[in-house]
LONUDREN-835129 format. One record per residue (C-alpha): residue in one letter; x, y, z. Coordinates in steps of 0.1 Angstrom, whole numbers, always signed. Layout:
<nodes>
NODE   res       x       y       z
NODE     a       X       Y       Z
...
</nodes>
This chain:
<nodes>
NODE   res       x       y       z
NODE     m    +151    -207    -135
NODE     t    +167    -219    -167
NODE     n    +163    -210    -204
NODE     n    +147    -177    -197
NODE     p    +149    -151    -224
NODE     v    +171    -121    -219
NODE     i    +150     -91    -208
NODE     a    +159     -55    -211
NODE     a    +143     -22    -200
NODE     v    +151     +14    -192
NODE     a    +154     +14    -154
NODE     t    +153     +51    -149
NODE     a    +122     +74    -150
NODE     p    +110     +87    -184
NODE     g    +123    +121    -195
NODE     r    +156    +139    -194
NODE     g    +182    +133    -166
NODE     g    +218    +134    -158
NODE     v    +221     +96    -159
NODE     g    +200     +70    -176
NODE     v    +202     +32    -169
NODE     i    +195      +2    -191
NODE     r    +191     -31    -172
NODE     l    +194     -66    -187
NODE     s    +189     -99    -171
NODE     g    +193    -135    -184
NODE     q    +217    -164    -188
NODE     n    +253    -161    -200
NODE     l    +254    -124    -207
NODE     l    +292    -120    -207
NODE     p    +294    -122    -246
NODE     l    +266     -97    -249
NODE     a    +285     -73    -225
NODE     q    +316     -77    -246
NODE     i    +296     -68    -278
NODE     l    +280     -37    -262
NODE     s    +314     -25    -250
NODE     g    +332     -29    -283
NODE     g    +350     -61    -274
NODE     k    +361     -53    -239
NODE     t    +357     -80    -211
NODE     p    +342     -66    -179
NODE     t    +352     -78    -145
NODE     p    +322     -89    -124
NODE     r    +310     -63    -100
NODE     v    +336     -37    -112
NODE     a    +324      -6    -130
NODE     m    +340      -3    -165
NODE     y    +341     +30    -183
NODE     t    +335     +23    -220
NODE     d    +318     +33    -252
NODE     f    +285     +16    -261
NODE     t    +286      +7    -298
NODE     d    +260      -2    -324
NODE     d    +261     -30    -350
NODE     q    +285     -10    -372
NODE     n    +308      -2    -343
NODE     r    +297     +34    -341
NODE     v    +295     +49    -306
NODE     i    +259     +54    -293
NODE     d    +270     +67    -260
NODE     n    +297     +63    -233
NODE     g    +294     +56    -196
NODE     l    +297     +28    -171
NODE     l    +290      -9    -178
NODE     l    +284     -31    -147
NODE     y    +283     -69    -150
NODE     f    +269     -91    -122
NODE     a    +275    -128    -127
NODE     a    +248    -152    -115
NODE     p    +239    -159     -88
NODE     a    +254    -128     -72
NODE     s    +229    -104     -87
NODE     f    +195     -89     -79
NODE     t    +176    -114    -101
NODE     g    +199    -144     -95
NODE     e    +208    -144    -132
NODE     d    +235    -126    -151
NODE     v    +227     -89    -150
NODE     i    +241     -60    -170
NODE     e    +236     -23    -163
NODE     l    +245      +3    -188
NODE     q    +247     +37    -172
NODE     g    +248     +65    -198
NODE     h    +236    +100    -204
NODE     g    +199    +104    -194
NODE     g    +185    +117    -227
NODE     p    +154     +98    -239
NODE     v    +167     +94    -274
NODE     v    +200     +80    -262
NODE     m    +182     +56    -239
NODE     q    +160     +44    -267
NODE     m    +190     +39    -290
NODE     l    +208     +18    -264
NODE     l    +176      -2    -256
NODE     q    +171      -9    -293
NODE     r    +207     -22    -296
NODE     c    +200     -46    -267
NODE     l    +168     -58    -284
NODE     q    +188     -62    -317
NODE     l    +212     -85    -298
NODE     g    +184    -109    -288
NODE     a    +168     -94    -257
NODE     r    +131     -87    -254
NODE     l    +114     -59    -236
NODE     a    +108     -66    -199
NODE     e     +73     -68    -186
NODE     p     +63     -46    -156
NODE     g     +80     -60    -125
NODE     e     +97     -88    -144
NODE     f    +131     -82    -128
NODE     t    +117     -84     -93
NODE     k     +96    -114    -103
NODE     r    +127    -133    -114
NODE     a    +144    -124     -81
NODE     f    +114    -140     -63
NODE     l    +114    -171     -85
NODE     n    +151    -175     -81
NODE     n    +148    -173     -42
NODE     k    +166    -140     -40
NODE     l    +135    -124     -23
NODE     d    +103    -138      -9
NODE     l     +70    -124     -21
NODE     a     +66     -99      +8
NODE     q    +101     -85      +1
NODE     a     +94     -83     -36
NODE     e     +63     -63     -30
NODE     s     +82     -39      -7
NODE     v    +104     -29     -37
NODE     a     +73     -13     -53
NODE     d     +62      +0     -19
NODE     l     +95     +18     -14
NODE     i     +92     +34     -49
NODE     d     +57     +45     -43
NODE     a     +61     +56      -6
NODE     s     +43     +88      +0
NODE     s     +58     +97     +34
NODE     q     +91     +92     +52
NODE     s     +74     +67     +76
NODE     a     +62     +46     +47
NODE     a     +96     +46     +31
NODE     r    +113     +35     +63
NODE     m     +88      +7     +67
NODE     a     +92      -4     +31
NODE     v    +130      -7     +37
NODE     r    +124     -28     +68
NODE     s    +102     -52     +48
NODE     l    +127     -53     +20
NODE     k    +153     -63     +45
NODE     g    +130     -91     +57
NODE     a    +115     -78     +90
NODE     f     +79     -86     +80
NODE     s     +89    -120     +65
NODE     d    +109    -129     +96
NODE     e     +78    -124    +117
NODE     i     +57    -146     +94
NODE     h     +84    -173     +93
NODE     r     +84    -174    +132
NODE     l     +47    -179    +132
NODE     v     +49    -206    +106
NODE     d     +77    -224    +126
NODE     e     +55    -224    +157
NODE     l     +26    -237    +137
NODE     i     +47    -265    +123
NODE     t     +59    -275    +157
NODE     l     +23    -277    +169
NODE     r     +12    -296    +138
NODE     m     +40    -322    +144
NODE     l     +25    -329    +178
NODE     v     -10    -332    +164
NODE     e      +1    -355    +135
NODE     a     +20    -377    +160
NODE     t     -12    -382    +179
NODE     l     -31    -390    +147
NODE     d      -4    -416    +137
NODE     f      -3    -433    +171
NODE     p     -38    -433    +185
NODE     e     -31    -465    +205
NODE     e      -5    -449    +227
NODE     d     -15    -443    +263
NODE     i      +4    -410    +265
NODE     d     -17    -380    +257
NODE     f      +8    -362    +235
NODE     l     -12    -330    +232
NODE     q     -18    -326    +269
NODE     a     +18    -334    +278
NODE     a     +31    -310    +253
NODE     d      +7    -282    +263
NODE     a      -8    -280    +228
NODE     s     -36    -257    +241
NODE     g     -10    -233    +256
NODE     k     +10    -234    +224
NODE     l     -21    -226    +203
NODE     q     -30    -196    +226
NODE     h      +5    -183    +222
NODE     i      +4    -185    +184
NODE     r     -30    -168    +184
NODE     a     -17    -140    +205
NODE     a     +13    -136    +182
NODE     v      -9    -135    +151
NODE     d     -31    -109    +167
NODE     h      +1     -88    +174
NODE     v     +14     -91    +139
NODE     l     -21     -83    +124
NODE     l     -24     -51    +146
NODE     h     +10     -39    +133
NODE     a      +2     -48     +98
NODE     e     -32     -29     +99
NODE     q     -14      +1    +112
NODE     g     +12      -2     +85
NODE     a     -15      -5     +58
NODE     l     -27     +29     +68
NODE     l      +7     +44     +61
NODE     r      +9     +26     +28
NODE     e     -26     +32     +15
NODE     g     -37     +62     +36
NODE     m     -73     +71     +42
NODE     k     -99     +86     +19
NODE     v    -118    +115     +33
NODE     v    -147    +131     +15
NODE     l    -161    +165     +23
NODE     v    -199    +166     +20
NODE     g    -225    +192     +28
NODE     a    -249    +217     +13
NODE     p    -236    +243     -11
NODE     n    -216    +272      +4
NODE     v    -210    +257     +39
NODE     g    -173    +260     +35
NODE     k    -161    +226     +20
NODE     s    -137    +242      -4
NODE     s    -124    +265     +23
NODE     l    -118    +236     +46
NODE     l    -100    +217     +18
NODE     n     -77    +247     +13
NODE     a     -71    +251     +50
NODE     l     -61    +214     +54
NODE     a     -40    +214     +22
NODE     g     -23    +247     +32
NODE     e     -28    +262      -3
NODE     e     -56    +274     -26
NODE     v     -65    +242     -44
NODE     a    -102    +249     -47
NODE     i    -121    +280     -58
NODE     v    -139    +297     -29
NODE     t    -168    +322     -36
NODE     d    -201    +331     -20
NODE     i    -219    +316     -50
NODE     a    -236    +282     -43
NODE     g    -224    +255     -67
NODE     t    -190    +270     -74
NODE     t    -175    +235     -70
NODE     r    -189    +217    -100
NODE     d    -167    +186     -99
NODE     t    -147    +167     -73
NODE     v    -114    +182     -62
NODE     r     -87    +159     -48
NODE     e     -58    +167     -27
NODE     q     -33    +146      -6
NODE     i     -19    +157     +27
NODE     t      +0    +139     +54
NODE     l     -11    +137     +90
NODE     d     +15    +123    +114
NODE     g     +30    +103     +85
NODE     v      -4     +90     +74
NODE     p     -14     +99     +38
NODE     v     -48    +114     +37
NODE     h     -66    +117      +3
NODE     i     -92    +145      +7
NODE     i    -120    +149     -19
NODE     d    -140    +181     -20
NODE     t    -174    +172     -36
NODE     a    -198    +193     -55
NODE     g    -227    +201     -32
NODE     l    -251    +172     -32
NODE     r    -283    +188     -43
NODE     q    -310    +188     -70
NODE     t    -300    +209    -100
NODE     d    -309    +213    -137
NODE     d    -274    +223    -147
NODE     v    -260    +195    -169
NODE     v    -224    +201    -159
NODE     e    -232    +203    -122
NODE     k    -252    +171    -124
NODE     i    -221    +152    -136
NODE     g    -201    +166    -107
NODE     i    -227    +155     -83
NODE     e    -227    +120     -97
NODE     r    -189    +118     -92
NODE     s    -194    +131     -57
NODE     q    -218    +103     -49
NODE     q    -192     +78     -62
NODE     a    -165     +94     -40
NODE     v    -188     +90      -9
NODE     q    -192     +53     -16
NODE     q    -154     +48     -17
NODE     a    -145     +69     +13
NODE     d    -133     +58     +47
NODE     v    -144     +89     +65
NODE     a    -170    +116     +57
NODE     l    -166    +151     +70
NODE     i    -202    +165     +72
NODE     l    -200    +203     +70
NODE     v    -227    +224     +86
NODE     d    -229    +262     +87
NODE     q    -229    +268    +125
NODE     r    -252    +299    +120
NODE     e    -278    +279    +101
NODE     g    -276    +244    +116
NODE     l    -295    +216     +99
NODE     n    -313    +226     +67
NODE     e    -333    +206     +42
NODE     i    -304    +201     +19
NODE     t    -281    +188     +46
NODE     a    -308    +164     +59
NODE     d    -312    +150     +24
NODE     i    -274    +145     +21
NODE     l    -273    +127     +55
NODE     a    -300    +103     +42
NODE     q    -278     +94     +12
NODE     l    -247     +85     +32
NODE     p    -238     +47     +35
NODE     a    -247     +33     +68
NODE     g    -213     +20     +77
NODE     l    -193     +51     +68
NODE     h    -173     +68     +96
NODE     k    -185    +103    +100
NODE     i    -172    +135    +117
NODE     e    -197    +164    +119
NODE     v    -180    +197    +113
NODE     h    -197    +229    +125
NODE     n    -180    +256    +104
NODE     k    -179    +294    +105
NODE     i    -175    +299    +142
NODE     d    -156    +330    +133
NODE     l    -189    +345    +125
NODE     t    -207    +333    +157
NODE     g    -180    +342    +182
NODE     e    -178    +306    +195
NODE     v    -146    +289    +205
NODE     a    -133    +258    +188
NODE     s    -142    +225    +204
NODE     s    -143    +188    +198
NODE     v    -167    +165    +217
NODE     s    -182    +131    +213
NODE     r    -217    +129    +201
NODE     e    -230    +114    +234
NODE     t    -218    +144    +255
NODE     g    -245    +167    +241
NODE     q    -222    +198    +245
NODE     l    -227    +204    +207
NODE     q    -259    +197    +190
NODE     a    -253    +168    +166
NODE     f    -274    +165    +135
NODE     s    -262    +131    +124
NODE     d    -249     +98    +139
NODE     a    -213    +110    +136
NODE     e    -189     +98    +162
NODE     k    -174    +132    +168
NODE     v    -187    +168    +165
NODE     i    -161    +196    +159
NODE     a    -167    +233    +159
NODE     l    -141    +252    +139
NODE     s    -134    +280    +114
NODE     a    -120    +270     +81
NODE     k    -114    +306     +72
NODE     n     -90    +314    +100
NODE     g     -78    +279    +109
NODE     t     -92    +278    +144
NODE     g     -99    +242    +155
NODE     l     -81    +225    +125
NODE     d     -58    +207    +149
NODE     l     -89    +192    +166
NODE     l    -101    +179    +132
NODE     r     -67    +165    +123
NODE     d     -66    +145    +156
NODE     a    -102    +133    +151
NODE     l     -93    +120    +116
NODE     l     -64     +99    +129
NODE     q     -86     +86    +158
NODE     q    -113     +75    +133
NODE     v     -90     +52    +115
NODE     g     -74     +38    +146
NODE     w     -39     +54    +141
NODE     q     -19     +50    +173
NODE     g      +8     +75    +164
NODE     e     +38     +52    +163
NODE     s     +54     +39    +131
NODE     e     +83     +20    +146
NODE     g     +79     -18    +144
NODE     l     +51     -16    +119
NODE     f     +49     -34     +86
NODE     l     +39     -17     +53
NODE     a     +12     -43     +47
NODE     r     -10     -47     +17
NODE     t     -47     -57     +16
NODE     r     -38     -93      +7
NODE     h     -14     -95     +37
NODE     i     -42     -83     +60
NODE     q     -67    -108     +45
NODE     a     -42    -137     +49
NODE     l     -35    -128     +86
NODE     q     -72    -125     +92
NODE     q     -78    -159     +76
NODE     a     -50    -174     +98
NODE     q     -66    -158    +128
NODE     q    -100    -173    +120
NODE     e     -86    -208    +114
NODE     l     -67    -207    +147
NODE     m    -100    -196    +164
NODE     y    -118    -226    +149
NODE     a     -89    -248    +161
NODE     g     -94    -235    +196
NODE     q    -131    -245    +195
NODE     c    -124    -281    +186
NODE     q    -133    -308    +211
NODE     h    -109    -334    +224
NODE     d    -123    -360    +200
NODE     e    -119    -337    +170
NODE     i     -82    -341    +165
NODE     e     -85    -345    +127
NODE     l    -105    -312    +125
NODE     f     -80    -295    +148
NODE     a     -51    -306    +125
NODE     e     -69    -293     +94
NODE     h     -75    -259    +109
NODE     l     -38    -256    +118
NODE     r     -29    -266     +82
NODE     l     -52    -240     +67
NODE     a     -37    -214     +91
NODE     q      -2    -222     +79
NODE     n     -13    -220     +43
NODE     a     -27    -186     +48
NODE     l      +5    -173     +64
NODE     n     +26    -189     +36
NODE     e      +6    -169     +11
NODE     i     +22    -138     +25
NODE     t     +58    -148     +17
NODE     g     +49    -168     -14
NODE     e     +56    -203      -2
NODE     f     +20    -211     -10
NODE     s      +6    -190     -39
NODE     a     -11    -194     -72
NODE     d      +5    -183    -105
NODE     d     -24    -160    -113
NODE     l     -18    -142     -80
NODE     l     +19    -136     -89
NODE     g      +8    -122    -123
NODE     v     -15     -97    -106
NODE     i     +11     -86     -81
NODE     f     +40     -80    -105
NODE     s     +19     -65    -132
NODE     r     +15     -34    -109
NODE     f     +53     -28    -108
NODE     c     +69      -2    -130
NODE     i     +88     -14    -161
NODE     g    +125     -19    -154
NODE     k    +121     -30    -118
</nodes>
C-alpha cells in the first residue's frame, strides 16, 4: 500500500488507567516522531523516554515513544506508539496534537486492515485479533492465539495446496484430450478427491466446535408463570440475578445472564411467562420473550412437577418453533420427594409433555440435578468436551467450509465424460476456501469484517 494517509487513535480502553497508548501508522513517520518528541530522533524498535510537546513546545505529557520502521511493524507501514499517562484528557490532548500534524482518526479495525492489505496477516489471522480481545473464556482466548499464529490458516492452505495439485491433473487432461494415457486414473484422482473431502470434513468439525466457544449458545427459559424459571436462572448463574417470588408475573421483562460450561459461553435468557395478560408492561415483556425464543439455540421448557402439563404450558409449547432444540425440565422435585434424573424422551421413565429430546427432573431451589442439566445443554449443541486443536471459527468460515464441502461432493458425483464439470467444482471449492484467508474476497466483505473491530486496533 502506498500514499495512505497517516492514521491515529487511542489504542487503550476508554477511561482512566495507569498507562495510555496513542498509535499512529503511515508512510515516513520519522519526522513526525521527531516533532512529537521535541526534536529527538528515535532509534527504531528502541523505547525512548521523552516529553511529548505541543505546537508551542509546551509539554503535554511524558512517557515512552516507540518507532517501528516499515516493513518491520504490525501494519507493515511506519508505526509510532506514544505511551503516556492514562488519563482521558491527556490522551485526547496527545491525539489532537497528532491530528494537528496531519494524521486523521483511524476507522474501526483500520490498523489490522492495513496489516492484512500489506500481507502481514491473512484474513483469518486478522479476525483472530478481534476474537482474542472479545474472548469470553480461557479456551476461547487460547484458540484465538492459535489462529493469530496461523494454525487455522495453515490448515486451509494445506487443503488449497491439495486442491491445486488435483486441479493441475484435471487441467492437463483437458489440455491434452488426444493422449492415450488416462491421467486421472493413473494419478488416482478419485483417491485424491476422497482424501481432500475427508480433510475438509475434519477441519469443518473442528471449526464448528470452535464456533461454539466463540459465539456460545443461546438458551431461553420458557414456561408458565411461577414454575421456577427465575430460580433456575439464579441457580445456573450462581447468584441472585432475577427476582423470585410466589407471585405469578414477577418477571415482566427478559433477564439475561452469561455463564460458562466447560469453556463454552452460554447466554441464558429468563423470559416473562408467556401468557395472556391485560397488563401493558407485562405485554411488552412477553413480546420480547417471544423474540428471544425465535433467536434461541435451545429452549428449557419448565414444568412444575407437582402440576404437570397445564393449559398455559400447552399453549406455550404450541408457540415454539418447530426446529428449536428442547430440554424439558421438571422442577420442584424437592417438594415431591423424587430424586434427580435425566432420561431420553423415548425411555418413558419420565412423562414427557413435549417433543423435547431430553427430560430432566431437578430442583432449582436446592440445586439437585443441575449437573444433569449442564451436561444435557452441552450435548444438545454437540460439544465434545475438548478444545485442543479447535479453531475459533466465525459463521463465514463455517459457511465457506460447507460450500467447499458441497462442491467437492458434486465433483465426486461427476461422470467420466464430465471432466469440465469436475474441474469447475474443484475451482469453486478452492475459491470457497480462499475466502477464509482472504486470497479471494470482495471489498465489501472486508468493510463489514473490519468495521466490527474496536478503534485503535
